C-alpha positions as CSV (number, residue, x, y, z in Angstrom):
1,M,-17.1,11.5,-0.4
2,I,-18.4,8.0,0.2
3,Y,-17.6,6.7,3.7
4,R,-17.5,3.1,5.0
5,E,-17.3,1.4,8.4
6,L,-13.7,0.9,9.6
7,G,-14.3,-2.5,11.1
8,K,-15.9,-2.2,14.5
9,T,-14.0,0.9,15.6
10,G,-17.0,3.1,15.2
11,L,-15.1,5.2,12.7
12,K,-16.3,6.1,9.3
13,V,-13.4,6.1,6.7
14,S,-13.4,7.6,3.3
15,A,-13.6,5.0,0.5
16,L,-10.5,6.5,-0.9
17,S,-7.5,7.0,1.4
18,L,-4.1,8.6,0.7
19,G,-0.9,6.4,0.8
20,C,1.6,9.1,1.6
21,M,4.7,7.1,0.5
22,R,4.2,8.4,-3.0
23,L,4.0,12.1,-2.3
24,P,6.5,14.1,-4.5
25,E,9.8,14.1,-2.7
26,N,11.2,17.2,-4.3
27,D,8.0,19.4,-4.7
28,L,7.0,20.5,-1.2
29,E,4.3,22.8,-2.6
30,M,2.6,20.0,-4.5
31,A,2.9,17.6,-1.5
32,E,1.1,20.1,0.7
33,M,-1.5,20.8,-2.0
34,V,-2.3,17.0,-2.4
35,V,-2.8,16.4,1.3
36,D,-4.7,19.7,1.9
37,K,-6.9,19.2,-1.2
38,A,-7.6,15.6,-0.2
39,I,-8.9,16.7,3.2
40,E,-11.0,19.4,1.5
41,L,-12.6,16.7,-0.8
42,G,-13.4,14.4,2.2
43,V,-10.4,12.0,2.3
44,N,-9.9,11.4,6.0
45,Y,-7.4,8.5,6.2
46,F,-3.7,9.0,5.7
47,E,-1.2,6.1,5.7
48,T,2.3,7.1,6.7
49,T,5.5,6.0,8.3
50,R,8.7,7.8,9.2
51,G,11.0,5.8,6.9
52,Y,9.2,6.3,3.5
53,I,10.6,8.7,0.9
54,G,14.0,8.7,2.4
55,G,12.7,9.7,5.8
56,K,10.6,12.6,4.4
57,C,7.2,11.0,4.3
58,Q,5.7,12.3,7.5
59,H,7.4,15.7,7.0
60,L,5.7,16.0,3.6
61,T,2.4,14.9,5.0
62,A,2.6,17.3,7.9
63,L,2.7,20.2,5.4
64,G,-0.8,19.5,4.3
65,L,-2.2,18.3,7.6
66,K,-1.3,21.8,9.1
67,K,-1.2,20.3,12.6
68,R,-4.7,18.7,12.1
69,S,-5.3,15.1,13.3
70,R,-8.4,15.3,15.4
71,G,-11.3,14.3,13.2
72,L,-8.9,12.7,10.7
73,I,-7.6,9.1,10.7
74,V,-3.9,9.7,10.6
75,S,-1.8,6.5,10.9
76,G,1.7,6.3,12.1
77,K,3.8,3.2,11.7
78,A,6.9,1.5,13.1
79,G,8.4,-2.0,12.8
80,I,9.6,-4.2,15.7
81,G,12.7,-6.2,16.2
82,A,14.4,-8.3,18.8
83,D,15.7,-5.2,20.5
84,T,12.4,-3.3,20.6
85,T,11.2,-2.4,24.1
86,A,8.2,-0.6,25.4
87,D,10.3,2.5,26.0
88,S,11.9,2.5,22.6
89,Y,8.6,2.0,20.8
90,R,6.9,4.8,22.8
91,K,9.8,7.1,21.9
92,E,9.1,6.3,18.2
93,I,5.4,7.1,18.7
94,D,6.2,10.4,20.3
95,L,8.7,11.3,17.6
96,Q,6.2,10.7,14.8
97,M,3.6,12.8,16.5
98,E,6.2,15.5,17.0
99,I,7.0,15.4,13.2
100,F,3.3,15.9,12.5
101,G,2.9,18.6,15.1
102,V,0.0,16.8,16.8
103,D,-0.9,15.3,20.1
104,Y,-3.0,12.4,18.9
105,L,-3.0,9.7,16.2
106,E,-6.2,7.8,15.5
107,F,-4.1,4.8,14.4
108,F,-0.6,3.4,15.0
109,Q,0.4,0.4,13.0
110,V,3.0,-2.3,13.6
111,G,4.8,-2.2,10.3
112,W,6.2,-5.1,8.2
113,M,4.5,-7.5,10.6
114,S,4.3,-11.2,10.3
115,L,3.1,-14.1,12.4
116,D,6.6,-15.1,13.5
117,R,7.0,-11.6,15.1
118,M,3.9,-12.0,17.3
119,D,6.0,-13.1,20.3
120,L,8.2,-10.0,19.9
121,L,5.1,-7.8,19.9
122,T,3.4,-9.4,22.9
123,Q,6.5,-10.1,25.1
124,K,6.8,-8.4,28.5
125,N,8.1,-4.9,28.1
126,G,7.5,-5.1,24.4
127,A,5.8,-2.9,21.8
128,L,2.3,-3.9,22.6
129,E,2.7,-2.6,26.1
130,A,3.7,0.8,24.7
131,L,0.7,0.8,22.4
132,R,-1.7,-0.1,25.1
133,K,-0.3,2.5,27.4
134,A,-0.5,5.1,24.6
135,Q,-4.2,4.1,24.2
136,D,-4.8,4.5,27.9
137,E,-3.3,8.0,27.8
138,K,-5.4,8.8,24.7
139,I,-2.3,9.4,22.6
140,I,-3.4,6.9,20.0
141,G,-6.9,5.5,19.3
142,H,-6.4,2.2,17.6
143,I,-3.8,-0.5,16.7
144,G,-3.3,-2.0,13.3
145,F,-0.6,-3.8,11.3
146,T,0.7,-3.8,7.8
147,G,2.7,-6.5,6.1
148,H,3.1,-9.1,3.3
149,D,3.0,-12.4,5.2
150,L,1.0,-15.5,4.1
151,P,-2.8,-15.1,4.0
152,E,-3.3,-17.9,6.6
153,N,-0.8,-16.2,8.9
154,F,-2.6,-12.9,8.8
155,T,-5.9,-14.7,9.4
156,K,-4.4,-16.1,12.6
157,M,-3.1,-12.7,13.6
158,I,-6.5,-10.9,13.3
159,E,-8.1,-13.7,15.2
160,T,-6.1,-12.8,18.3
161,G,-8.3,-9.7,18.8
162,I,-5.2,-7.4,19.2
163,F,-5.7,-5.5,15.9
164,D,-8.4,-3.1,14.9
165,S,-7.2,-3.0,11.3
166,M,-4.8,-4.5,8.8
167,T,-3.2,-2.9,5.7
168,I,-2.5,-5.4,3.0
169,P,-2.1,-5.5,-0.8
170,Y,-5.2,-6.3,-2.8
171,N,-5.9,-5.6,-6.4
172,L,-6.9,-7.3,-9.7
173,A,-3.5,-8.8,-10.1
174,N,-3.1,-9.9,-6.5
175,R,-6.1,-11.4,-4.8
176,S,-4.2,-13.8,-2.5
177,Y,-5.6,-12.1,0.6
178,A,-9.2,-12.5,-0.4
179,S,-9.9,-15.1,2.2
180,T,-8.2,-13.0,4.9
181,I,-10.2,-10.0,3.9
182,K,-13.4,-12.0,4.2
183,R,-12.4,-13.2,7.7
184,A,-11.7,-9.6,8.7
185,G,-15.1,-8.6,7.6
186,E,-16.6,-11.4,9.9
187,L,-14.4,-10.3,12.8
188,G,-15.0,-6.5,12.4
189,V,-11.3,-5.8,11.6
190,G,-10.9,-2.8,9.3
191,V,-9.3,-3.5,5.9
192,V,-7.1,-0.9,4.3
193,A,-6.4,-2.2,0.7
194,M,-3.0,-0.9,-0.3
195,C,-1.6,-1.1,-3.9
196,P,-5.1,-1.0,-5.4
197,V,-3.6,-0.2,-8.8
198,A,-0.6,-2.5,-8.2
199,G,1.9,0.3,-8.0
200,G,0.5,1.8,-11.2
201,M,0.7,-1.3,-13.3
202,L,-3.0,-1.6,-13.7
203,S,-3.3,2.0,-14.9
204,A,-2.4,1.1,-18.5
205,P,-5.5,0.9,-20.8
206,T,-6.1,-2.7,-21.9
207,K,-8.9,-5.0,-23.1
208,Q,-8.7,-6.9,-19.7
209,M,-9.8,-3.8,-17.9
210,E,-12.8,-3.0,-20.1
211,V,-15.1,-5.3,-18.1
212,F,-14.8,-3.0,-15.1
213,M,-15.8,0.1,-17.0
214,D,-19.2,1.7,-17.2
215,D,-20.3,5.1,-18.3
216,A,-18.7,6.7,-15.2
217,T,-15.6,4.5,-15.3
218,T,-13.5,5.7,-18.2
219,T,-9.9,4.9,-17.2
220,S,-8.1,1.8,-16.2
221,T,-7.1,3.3,-12.9
222,A,-10.7,3.9,-12.1
223,A,-11.6,0.4,-13.1
224,A,-8.9,-1.0,-10.8
225,L,-10.3,1.0,-7.9
226,R,-13.8,0.0,-8.7
227,Y,-12.9,-3.7,-8.4
228,V,-11.2,-3.2,-5.0
229,L,-14.1,-1.3,-3.6
230,S,-16.6,-3.9,-4.8
231,N,-15.4,-6.1,-2.0
232,P,-17.8,-5.4,0.9
233,A,-15.1,-6.2,3.5
234,V,-12.7,-3.6,2.2
235,S,-12.9,-0.4,4.3
236,T,-10.9,1.8,2.1
237,A,-8.7,1.7,-1.0
238,C,-5.4,3.3,-0.1
239,S,-3.8,4.8,-3.2
240,G,-0.5,6.8,-3.6
241,M,-1.2,10.0,-5.4
242,Q,1.5,12.4,-6.5
243,D,-0.5,15.3,-7.9
244,I,-3.9,17.0,-8.0
245,T,-4.9,15.4,-11.2
246,Q,-4.5,11.9,-9.8
247,L,-6.3,12.9,-6.7
248,L,-9.3,14.4,-8.5
249,E,-9.6,11.4,-10.8
250,N,-9.6,9.0,-7.9
251,V,-12.0,11.0,-5.8
252,D,-14.4,11.2,-8.8
253,T,-14.1,7.4,-9.2
254,V,-15.2,6.5,-5.7
255,N,-17.9,9.1,-5.6
256,N,-19.5,8.4,-8.9
257,T,-18.9,4.7,-9.8
258,D,-21.2,1.9,-8.7
259,I,-19.7,-1.3,-7.4
260,L,-19.6,-4.3,-9.7
261,S,-22.9,-6.2,-10.3
262,S,-22.9,-10.0,-9.9
263,T,-22.8,-10.4,-13.6
264,E,-19.8,-8.1,-13.9
265,Y,-18.1,-10.0,-11.1
266,E,-18.5,-13.3,-12.9
267,K,-16.9,-11.7,-16.0
268,A,-14.1,-10.4,-13.7
269,E,-13.4,-13.8,-12.3
270,K,-12.8,-15.1,-15.9
271,I,-10.4,-12.4,-16.9
272,L,-8.4,-12.6,-13.7
273,D,-6.6,-15.6,-15.2
274,D,-4.9,-13.1,-17.5
275,F,-3.1,-11.6,-14.5
276,K,-1.9,-15.0,-13.2
277,V,0.9,-14.8,-15.7
278,L,2.7,-12.5,-13.2
279,G,2.8,-15.3,-10.6
280,D,2.3,-15.0,-6.9
281,K,5.3,-12.8,-6.3
282,F,5.7,-9.7,-8.5
283,C,7.1,-6.2,-8.1
284,T,4.6,-3.5,-7.0
285,K,7.1,-0.6,-7.2
286,C,7.2,-0.1,-3.5
287,G,10.8,1.0,-3.8
288,Y,12.1,-0.8,-0.7
289,C,14.8,-2.5,-2.8
290,V,16.5,0.8,-3.8
291,P,19.0,2.4,-3.7
292,C,21.0,-0.4,-5.3
293,P,24.8,-0.1,-4.7
294,K,25.2,-0.4,-8.5
295,E,22.4,2.1,-9.1
296,I,20.1,-0.4,-10.9
297,Y,16.6,0.9,-10.7
298,I,15.1,-2.4,-9.9
299,P,11.4,-1.4,-9.8
300,G,11.7,0.1,-13.3
301,V,13.2,-3.0,-14.7
302,F,10.4,-5.1,-13.4
303,E,7.7,-2.7,-14.4
304,V,8.8,-3.0,-18.0
305,Y,8.8,-6.8,-17.7
306,N,5.5,-7.0,-16.0
307,M,3.8,-4.9,-18.7
308,A,5.3,-7.1,-21.3
309,Q,4.0,-10.3,-19.6
310,L,0.6,-8.9,-18.9
311,Y,-0.1,-7.3,-22.2
312,G,2.1,-9.3,-24.5
313,N,3.9,-6.4,-26.0
314,Y,7.5,-7.6,-25.9
315,E,8.7,-5.3,-28.7
316,W,7.7,-2.3,-26.7
317,A,9.3,-3.7,-23.6
318,K,12.6,-4.3,-25.4
319,K,12.5,-0.8,-26.6
320,M,11.9,0.6,-23.1
321,Y,14.5,-1.7,-21.6
322,K,17.1,0.0,-23.9
323,V,15.7,3.5,-23.6
324,H,16.1,3.4,-19.8
325,R,19.6,1.9,-20.2
326,F,18.6,-1.2,-18.2
327,D,20.5,-3.2,-20.8
328,E,23.7,-1.5,-19.5
329,K,22.9,-1.4,-15.8
330,V,21.5,-4.9,-15.0
331,P,24.6,-6.8,-16.0
332,E,26.5,-4.7,-13.3
333,C,24.6,-6.5,-10.5
334,I,27.1,-7.8,-8.0
335,E,24.5,-10.2,-6.4
336,C,25.0,-8.6,-2.9
337,G,21.5,-9.5,-1.9
338,E,20.7,-6.2,-0.2
339,C,17.5,-5.9,-2.4
340,E,16.2,-9.3,-1.6
341,G,16.5,-8.7,2.1
342,K,14.3,-5.6,1.9
343,C,11.7,-6.9,-0.6
344,P,8.3,-7.3,1.1
345,N,7.1,-9.5,-1.7
346,K,10.0,-12.0,-1.1
347,M,11.0,-12.0,-4.7
348,D,14.1,-13.8,-5.9
349,I,15.3,-10.5,-7.4
350,I,18.8,-11.6,-8.4
351,E,17.6,-14.5,-10.5
352,K,14.7,-12.6,-11.9
353,L,17.0,-9.7,-13.0
354,K,19.0,-12.3,-15.0
355,M,15.9,-13.7,-16.5
356,V,14.5,-10.3,-17.5
357,H,17.8,-9.3,-19.0
358,A,18.0,-12.5,-21.1
359,E,14.5,-11.9,-22.5
360,L,14.6,-8.2,-23.1
361,S,18.2,-7.3,-23.9
């Protein structure tokens, strides 16, 4: 396994890390195998939170961790709100360690963070007090954050000196945080690049991905990872992997593929315009928007549409739209807005569903 510096923490992090929100919900044996095999192959960073996979994420991860956390970079995560106190946040930290069956977490991240929540974090008797006390007690090692705020806001946040790492989306189709990542490299803040394959969207073989392929890079997924890891300020590419096949492919990619040369990077910059058709806000299949009260599988609808936009195959998209019965379900939307309130990408989901239906039905 290839390892990189995780900012100025002194830790070495595997170039490939495991985003545990995509572990198989209904296959406990496979979930255990993926985590256990990842550790065997040298993966040492595990991104988790209690709420993922219907509240099962950390339970599934714990199966493979087998009560191990010393020597691994296991990250817990919890959000903050107006009612968060130092006591309530500490209880959340303790609860997550209890689920894992461990007495130490290398990282604890403030989840779904944004600049407008900094006052909540740093207020007297707030979450930061709990985090600092946990550090003093050697319950956790470092503090990070995750989120989807504006790049300039995240730059301001890492310049406070509070955070040792940040976990943000970064991939071929979404380079909006490139300037923030560069600044993080200058400051010594670790960068965990989530959604390196854009929720699987970049795994489809296309002509756009060929520029990232060499003799060792034979799939689009590998090409997408190669691009992300070519950024020297990225500490690790955090990919959700559901089975051993995906894990082995991704481990092979990071171990045996060179980063892009300057010539290849120039070519990459030119083809990135192809991805701009998706706009600044597009669905990455995180699943926060579901369940929908009318049982519309929103990530699936947008996946079909994104593929049509990106690769120009609208006939295929129309067929898939019908095969998955989206043509029947989407018109049932009652515009309750629940999905939009939960979308980290701030998409106008209701209006976009109408647009997709008009184009694909």
